[in-house]
N, C-alpha and C positions, 0 to 999 in steps of 0.2 A: 608157185605156192600162195595160196590166197592169203592176203593181209587186210585186216580191218583196222582202220583208223578210229579209234573213240574220242568222242567229241572233248574238246578242251574246256576244262572247268574254270569258272569266273568267281571272284569275289563280290561280295553285296554291292560293293560301291562300281561294279561294271555292269550291273543289270538294272532295269527299269524299276521303279518304285513298286509298281504293282506286282514285281515278281519276288520282292524282297520279303523275308520273313523274320519276325522279332527274335533276336539273338543268335540267328543263324549268320555267319560271317563268311564262310567259303562253301564250296561244292555245288555251286549253282551251274546249269547247264545254260548253254547260250539261248537267249529268248526268241531266236528265230531257227531253231532246229528243223531238220526235216522229220518227216516220219521215221525213216529209216535210222536217223541220228537218236531219235527218242528211244526206238526200239533197243538199238544197240546200248544205250545208257542203262537199260534195266541190268545189263551185265557189269557196268562200271560203278564203283563205289561213289556215288555222289550225295548230296543231302536229301534226295529223293528216293534213293535205291531201297532202302528199307520200308519207305512208307509204300511202295508198290507191293514188294514182297509179302509184308505182314497182311496184306488184305487178298493178295492173289492166291496164295498157297490156301489159307482157310476156307476161301469160296469154293474150293473144289471138295472140301470136306462136307460142306452144307450141299452141294450137289450131289455128292455120294449119297448124303442121309435122305435126299429128295427123292432120287432113283430107287433107292431101297424101298421106300414107303409106295411109290408107285407100282413097283413090281410086286410087293408083298401083300398080305391080307390088310384089309382097311384101307385100300387105295381108293383112286377115283370112282369104283364102282358102288362106294358107301358115301352117300352125299354128306353124312356127319363128318367125314374126315376132310372135306374140301376146305374149311378154315384152316385147319393144320397144313395141308398142302399149299395153300395160297400163302401162308407164314413162311413156309421152308422155301418158296420160290422168291419171296422178298430177301431172305437170309442168304440166297445165292445171288441176288442181284446187286445188292447196296455194295458188298465189298469187290464185286468184279467191276461195277462202275467207277468205285473209287481208286481201283487200280489203274484202270484205264485213263483216268482222269489225272493222276499223278504221272502216267507215263508220256502222255501227249500234250500236257499243259505247257510245253515251252515251244510248241510250235509258233506261235504269235501271241499276241495279246488278246485277239478276238478269240482263237482256239483256247486260250487258258480259261476265259469266262465261259465259253460253252461247255467245255469239258466239265467245269464245276456245276454248271446249271443241272447237268445230267446227273452228277453225283449228289447233288442236294435232292433232286427229285427222287432217286433211288432211296436215299435215307427216309425221306417223307413216306414213300411207298412202304418201308419195312415198319414205320409206326402204325401205319393202317394194318397190316399183316398182323402185328401184335395185338391190334385191339380186335380183329376178326377172331383170332385164336382166344383171347381173353373172352370175349363175348360168348363164345361156344363152349369153352372149358373150364374157365377159372372163376366165373362170377359166383359169389356166395349163393348158397341154395335159396335163401329168402328173399334175394333180389331178383332171381329169375323170372322173366315175364312182367316186371315191374314197370313203371314208367320210363325210369332210367334206363333199364336195359334194353327198352324199345328206341330210345333216342340215343343210345350209347355208339352204335355204328354211324348211324347219320353224323353225329357231332364228331366222329372220328374222320371221316369223309370230309368234312369241312375244315377241321384242324390239318388235314393232309395238303388240302389245296392251299390254305394259308400258308403253312410251313413251306411249301415250295415256293410260292409267291415271295414272301418275305426274305426268304435265304437267298432267292436269286437276286432281288433287288439290293440285298446288302452289298454285293459286288459292285454297283454303280457308284455307291459312296465310299468305297474302301480306301481310295487314296486320299481323298479330301477329308474325309470324316472318318478314320479309322475305329475310334472307340464305338461310334454309332454303329458301324458295319460289324463288329464284333458282338456287340451287346445284342443287335436285332437278329444276327444269325445264331448265336446262342439260344435266344429265347425261341426262336422259330423251331428248334428242335427240342428244347427242354419242355416247352408246354404241352407238346402232344404226348410226350411221354409221362408225364405227371396226370394228365387227363386219363391215358390209356390204363395207368396204375391204380385208380382209384378203387376198382374192387379188389384189386390184390392188397391194397394198403388197409382195406377194410378187414380183409382176411388176417392180416397182420394183427391188427387191433383186436380181432376176435381171439386170436391165439395168446396174445398178451394178458388179455381179460380173463379167459376161460382155459381149460384143458384142451390143448390142440392136438389131434391124431393124425393130421394129414402129413403123410410122408414128405409132400411135396413143398412144404412150407420151408424146409431149411434149404432146398434149392433155390427158392424164390428169394429167399434172404441173401444167397450167394450172388444171384445175378443182379438184385437190387444195390447191393454193395459196390460192384463194378460198375454199374449204371451211373452211379454217384461220383465214382471215382474217375470214370471217364469224362463226365462233365467237368469236374473240378480241374483235371490235366488240361483239357482243351481251353478253359476260360483263364487259366493261369501262367501258360507256356513255361511251365516248370519241367526239367531245370535249366533249360539254357537262358533263361531271364535272368537267373542269377550268375552265371558264368558263361556270358556269350563267348562264342567261338569253340568252346570246349565239347559241344555235344553236336557238332555239325552234321557228322556223319552217323554216329552211333548213340542213340539214348536220348534224343531230343523229344520234346512233348508230343508231337503229332505221331511218331513211332510208338510211344507209349500208349496214346490215345488210341491207336488202332489196336494194340494188343488186348488192352482192357475190355474195347469194345467188343472184340470177337471172342473174349473169355465170357464176358458178360451174356453175349447172345447164346453162347454154348450152354450156359446154365439156364437161361430162358427157355431155349428149345427143350432141354432135358425136364425141367419143371412141366412145361405145357403138357409135354407127352405123359408124364406122370398123372397129371389131373386128368387127361383125356382118359387114360387107361383105368383110373380110380373110379371116375365119375361119370363113365360112359352109359352105364344102363340107367342112372339116375337123370340125365340129362337129354337122352337120346329123344324120348318121345316128344319133349317139349320143345327142342331145338332143330329137329330135323329139316323140316321146310324152311325156316328162317336162315339157317346157316347156309343152304346151298344158294337161295336167291341173295342174301346179303353178300356172300362171296363174289359170286359172278358180277352181279351189278355194281358193288362198290369197287371192286378192282378195275372193271372196265370203265367206270365214269372217272377214277381218279387218274388212270392212266391217259385218257383223253386230254382231261383238264390239264394235267401236267406237261403233255406234250405241247399243248396250246400257249401253256406259259413260257415253255423253252423258246418256242418259235417267236412269240412276241419279244421275249428279252433278247433273244439273239438278233433279231432285226434292229431292235433299239440300239444295240452296241455301235452302230454307225455314227450315232449321236455323242458317243463319247470320245473325248479327245485321246489320240494315241499318245502314250506317255514318251517321253523322250529318253533316249539312251543316256545314261549317266557315264 
């Protein structure tokens, strides 16, 4: 009879500092696990188990949505749909990258850093996917083809590169300067979101100042609420910060962060699709060519630069001292 031995779990005092999480006292996997051990731990209750599943399962929902779009009307044969398809692709990639990072992050200190480099790059690409979709579908009508509109995607590309670079760099100072690391990583993801949302915030202002008839606005409100809630939870480490050891396996902030982020992405996707359907005829004539070129060029450029950043940061890891086992 086949018998599988699950990895032994450790307490916070038994793992290196770079593996420790604030307020999480137990349920750590060994920091030198094999790939097989990491895969087995997916089916073991550790402090990472729900981190893995809360992104792995929803990722396939977004894959299903993307495949449905590719096979249905308004698929890749319609260049105006490419920003949506690119956005949906990033919605698939970032939770899959996150679940893989959480799964294999205990193979070694070096592997942990590299896993999260890819995680951060995928999340930064998601911000670019959002910008492409926003540029094509949710821009206020009076802003279409304005100077800001023409600069919007190029700036979003720059933001993506900076976000990937800063978030990856934050891992190099995580042990010595944890507050700087946390602040820089948070800023690296918050700033692109705020920039991407400028046209959306303007539409919120319009709806507050005037009568609003856009059905998608209510869904955008829901997405924005969950986006800010996600940021708050990520930055505050609540609730485990208030009761260390009580939320090690279920209910700690990173799990809630994942769930809120996925719900927010779901509402964002629905709102974008509603805007695309409602404003398709209005925007198609002015955005057809720019949407296809921006989508292909922007995504390709950011993928190439992000991979270069990951390679550079991974090579630089050899200059980091290996943390001692506690």
